[in-house]
C-alpha angles and dihedrals in degrees: 000000000000094000091050090054091047091049091050091050092049090048091053091049091050090048092049091047091050092049092048091049091049090050092052092048091049091048093050090046093053098040106108134149093354094303121118115200120196117173106317098330125097122205111207138148125227091239091058090050090053094048091052094044094245114157117237121219090235089059090055092043089055090059090073090053090052091049091048090049088053088054090053091060089066089223114125090198091059090050091048089052087070089063129077115244090250096043124139119220121192101186126211103244107019127074097216118101112224113217107165139040095261091054092046092049090048092052093050093045086065098035093052090059085075091058093232120207114186136198131179116242097182130359133191113190123195118190105209097181139319091293104036139049141159126223113191132168145087129317137178125219126198106213126188119212104233091214101047103022090228114144120213133176122243119195116207144165119242143189123190118186111196132195127186108231123175089351093304128105111234133180109247097172128021122178122179128173135172112264108254120231113262112265 
């Protein structure tokens, strides 16, 4: 009996040693450019991302806040500055697709009369590469009727496609549509 227990213990030790060795070999094999990959997780630090030029999700998330701040100025030109010259805007409530700066300015000249104040409800950010990303999700706008002064919320879906051009993040595609009733 005693030798069976000793053999079992030695077998467990050998198995653990083999597993530990395999883990070390796997770790060394996947350690590249300061990034350690284990399974599906990636251990990285923000400083390494910055040095390598990798875009962080928080950087993309902040672009909505900058766009929303441009809305708060009440100046359609400042809002249009957030868009690339060849951007496409599919606005929430109007059927016309806006495909140049003049059309985007025109849309916001009317939209800003409602004193929009936006907030994200849910956001899903996909970093495509160091110069492009997509932020899609749900947002809520508080819109004020210019005639009555009554403010009401409007829930909508959104997609912003961003590109970094000349060192500046710009919206190249913006789609917004009223959130449909559940169904």
